[in-house]
C-alpha positions in Angstrom: -0.1 0.0 -0.2 1.2 3.3 -0.9 0.5 6.0 1.9 0.7 9.7 1.6 1.1 11.9 4.8 0.7 15.5 4.1 2.5 16.9 7.4 3.0 20.0 9.2 4.9 18.3 12.0 2.3 18.9 14.4 1.0 16.6 17.1 -1.6 15.7 14.7 0.6 14.8 12.3 2.8 12.8 14.7 0.0 10.6 15.3 -0.7 10.4 11.6 2.8 9.3 11.2 2.5 6.5 13.7 -0.7 5.0 12.1 0.7 5.1 8.8 4.0 3.2 9.7 1.6 0.9 11.4 -0.6 0.2 8.3 2.7 0.1 6.0 4.1 -2.6 8.3 1.1 -4.6 8.0 0.7 -4.2 4.0 4.2 -4.3 3.4 3.5 -0.9 2.1 5.4 2.6 1.9 4.9 6.1 3.4 5.5 9.4 1.5 5.6 12.4 3.6 4.7 15.8 2.1 5.6 18.9 3.6 5.0 22.4 2.4 7.0 25.6 2.9 5.1 28.9 2.6 7.2 31.1 0.2 7.0 34.8 0.4 5.3 36.5 -2.5 8.7 38.2 -3.1 10.3 34.9 -3.9 7.2 33.6 -6.1 6.8 33.8 -9.7 3.0 34.5 -9.9 2.8 34.3 -13.7 4.2 30.8 -13.9 2.6 29.8 -10.4 5.7 28.0 -9.7 8.5 28.7 -7.1 10.9 31.2 -8.8 14.7 31.6 -8.3 15.1 29.1 -5.4 18.2 27.3 -5.9 18.2 23.6 -5.1 21.3 23.5 -3.0 21.2 24.8 0.7 24.5 26.6 0.0 23.1 28.6 -3.0 19.9 29.4 -0.9 21.9 30.8 1.8 23.7 33.3 -0.3 20.5 34.2 -2.4 18.0 34.3 0.1 19.3 34.1 3.7 16.2 34.5 5.5 14.3 31.8 3.5 17.2 29.3 3.6 16.8 29.1 7.3 13.0 28.3 6.9 13.9 25.9 4.3 16.7 24.3 6.0 14.7 23.6 9.2 12.0 21.9 7.1 14.2 19.7 5.2 16.0 18.5 8.4 12.6 17.6 9.9 11.4 16.0 6.9 14.7 13.8 6.8 14.1 13.0 10.5 10.8 11.5 9.8 12.0 9.8 6.7 14.9 8.1 8.6 12.6 7.1 11.2 10.7 4.9 9.0 13.6 3.6 7.4 15.0 2.6 10.8 11.9 0.5 11.2 12.4 -1.2 7.7 9.6 0.9 6.0 10.2 2.3 2.7 9.8 5.9 3.3 10.3 8.9 1.1 10.0 12.8 1.8 8.8 15.5 -0.5 9.2 19.2 0.1 7.0 21.6 -1.7 6.2 25.3 -1.8 3.0 26.9 -1.1 1.0 23.6 -1.5 -2.7 23.7 -1.4 -5.4 21.1 -1.3 -5.8 20.9 -5.1 -2.0 20.2 -5.2 -2.4 17.3 -2.8 -5.5 15.8 -5.1 -3.0 16.0 -8.1 -0.2 14.4 -6.3 -2.5 11.4 -5.4 -3.6 10.9 -8.7 -0.1 11.4 -10.4 1.6 8.9 -8.0 -1.4 6.3 -7.5 -1.3 6.7 -3.9 -3.6 4.1 -1.9 -4.6 6.2 1.2 -4.0 9.5 2.6 -3.3 9.6 6.4 -3.3 13.1 7.8 -3.7 15.1 10.8 -7.0 17.0 11.3 -7.0 19.9 13.4 -10.9 20.3 13.2 -12.7 23.6 12.6 -14.5 26.2 14.4 -18.0 27.2 13.5 -17.0 30.1 11.2 -14.5 27.8 9.0 -17.4 25.1 8.8 -19.4 27.5 7.1 -16.6 29.0 5.0 -13.8 27.2 3.5 -13.2 24.4 5.9 -10.0 22.7 6.5 -7.7 21.1 3.9 -8.9 17.8 5.3 -12.5 18.2 4.3 -11.5 19.6 0.7 -9.2 16.7 0.2 -11.7 13.9 1.5 -14.7 15.3 -0.8 -12.7 14.2 -4.3 -9.3 12.7 -3.9 -9.3 9.4 -5.4 -8.4 7.1 -2.4 -9.7 6.9 1.3 -8.6 9.5 3.6 -8.0 8.7 7.4 -8.1 11.7 9.4 -6.2 11.6 12.7 -6.8 13.6 15.7 -4.3 15.1 18.3 -5.4 12.4 20.9 -5.3 9.0 19.5 -6.4 6.2 21.8 -4.9 3.5 20.2 -2.8 2.7 17.3 -4.9 -0.8 17.3 -8.1 -0.6 15.5 -10.4 -3.4 17.2 -13.8 -1.8 16.9 -14.6 0.3 13.8 -18.1 2.0 13.3 -19.2 2.2 9.7 -21.9 4.7 9.6 -24.3 5.2 6.6 -27.8 5.4 5.4 -27.5 2.1 3.3 -29.5 3.5 0.7 -27.3 2.6 -2.4 -25.6 -0.3 -3.7 -22.1 1.7 -4.0 -22.3 1.7 -0.1 -21.3 -2.1 -0.5 -18.5 -1.3 -2.6 -17.1 1.0 0.0 -17.8 -1.3 2.9 -15.8 -4.0 1.0 -12.8 -1.6 1.0 -13.2 -1.0 4.7 -13.9 -4.8 5.4 -10.3 -5.5 3.8 -8.8 -2.7 6.0 -10.6 -4.0 9.1 -9.1 -7.6 8.4 -5.4 -6.1 9.0 -6.3 -5.6 12.5 -8.6 -8.4 12.9 -11.4 -5.8 13.9 -14.9 -5.9 14.5 -17.2 -3.7 12.3 -20.1 -2.3 13.8 -22.7 -1.0 10.8 -24.6 1.9 12.3 -27.8 3.6 11.2 -28.8 6.6 13.0 -32.3 7.2 13.3 -33.5 10.9 13.9 -36.8 12.7 14.6 -36.3 14.6 11.3 -35.9 11.6 9.4 -37.3 8.8 11.1 -37.3 5.3 9.7 -38.8 2.1 10.9 -36.2 0.0 12.3 -37.4 -3.3 10.5 -36.8 -1.3 7.3 -33.5 0.1 8.5 -32.2 -3.5 9.3 -33.5 -5.1 6.0 -31.6 -2.3 4.3 -28.3 -3.3 6.2 -28.8 -6.9 5.9 -29.4 -6.4 1.9 -26.8 -4.3 1.2 -24.0 -5.7 3.1 -24.8 -8.8 5.3 -25.9 -11.1 2.5 -22.5 -10.4 0.6 -20.1 -10.4 4.0 -20.9 -13.5 6.1 -18.8 -12.7 9.2 -19.5 -12.9 12.9 -17.3 -9.8 13.4 -20.0 -7.5 11.6 -22.9 -6.5 13.5 -25.8 -4.5 12.9 -26.8 -1.6 14.9 -29.4 1.1 15.0 -29.4 4.0 17.3 -31.7 6.8 18.0 -30.5 10.5 18.4 -31.5 14.1 17.6 -28.9 14.4 14.8 -26.6 11.8 12.8 -23.3 12.9 13.8 -24.2 13.1 17.8 -25.7 9.6 17.4 -22.3 8.2 15.7 -20.3 9.8 18.5 -22.5 8.5 21.2 -22.7 5.1 19.7 -18.9 5.0 19.2 -18.2 6.1 22.9 -20.8 3.4 24.2 -19.0 0.4 22.4 -15.5 2.0 23.0 -14.7 2.2 19.1 -11.2 2.9 18.0 -12.2 4.2 14.3 -15.2 5.9 12.8 -15.7 5.3 8.8 -18.2 7.3 6.8 -19.0 7.4 3.3 -19.6 10.7 1.4 -22.0 9.9 -1.4 -21.4 12.5 -3.8 -25.2 13.7 -4.2 -26.2 17.0 -5.8 -28.5 19.7 -4.6 -30.0 19.7 -0.9 -29.1 16.0 -0.5 -25.5 16.8 -1.4 -25.3 19.7 1.2 -27.0 17.6 4.0 -24.6 14.6 3.4 -21.3 17.0 3.1 -22.4 18.8 6.2 -22.8 15.5 8.3 -19.2 14.3 6.8 -17.5 17.4 7.7 -19.0 17.8 11.3 -18.0 14.0 12.0 -14.4 14.6 10.7 -14.3 18.1 12.5 -15.7 17.1 15.9 -14.7 13.2 16.3 -12.1 12.7 19.1 -11.3 9.3 17.3 -9.7 8.8 14.0 -12.1 9.1 10.8 -11.6 7.2 7.8 -13.6 8.6 4.8 -14.4 7.0 1.6 -15.9 9.2 -1.3 -17.5 8.0 -4.5 -14.1 8.3 -6.1 -12.2 6.2 -3.8 
């Protein structure tokens, strides 16, 4: 498995690193760290939209741009430390230093280099950020062509033993995404708890909810590690969090459907709020991944 870890070297990213290393060990995979240095506009060629006149060697940078050289040098040293940490664990590890990286660049990188998973620290967002542009994690998870594992600052365990898979189980494509999660869960011999959250605003008969989960998932995956759960709460995201706490889950997994119109807005809002507010890591699949 080829794993990409965009990193800012924060505590969130450190947990992402640990989890990425663990997944790589279990899959005989490789990890690539991607770090971005924000280059001041005076050093940037806006017409070409690429870094301009930034020499490759550290000595040349120090001579031409001494103030930038210190920043870049520190980033390179930190990136090399993380790469060496992986190599010492016999994990194939790479480091890429980029300039003024945006979420679209991460998406393009995944497509170009065929990454199988992104593991990234997620700082969450406040109410204003959720209404406006959202975080890099949110932007990436909606369109990137691989699953995204959003990791928080407090990570209870590097072992995933109880995984919540929350969905409305309305479409056959859910089965395809569940199969990917199922294969991931087998790496950890984990239990998967299928979850439908019933809310007053979108009430559904429990018998119908159970039938959907059985038709979409259970009849295709006969495994005693898969359970069916219907949970009542006032909102989907609060129901997910409450259920995850009740069963002492290690990981939450959700699927963003790629709807259009109002249904898209509701689906995206739920996904973003789960990623933003969850205390647990969240593994996100979209229609492209």
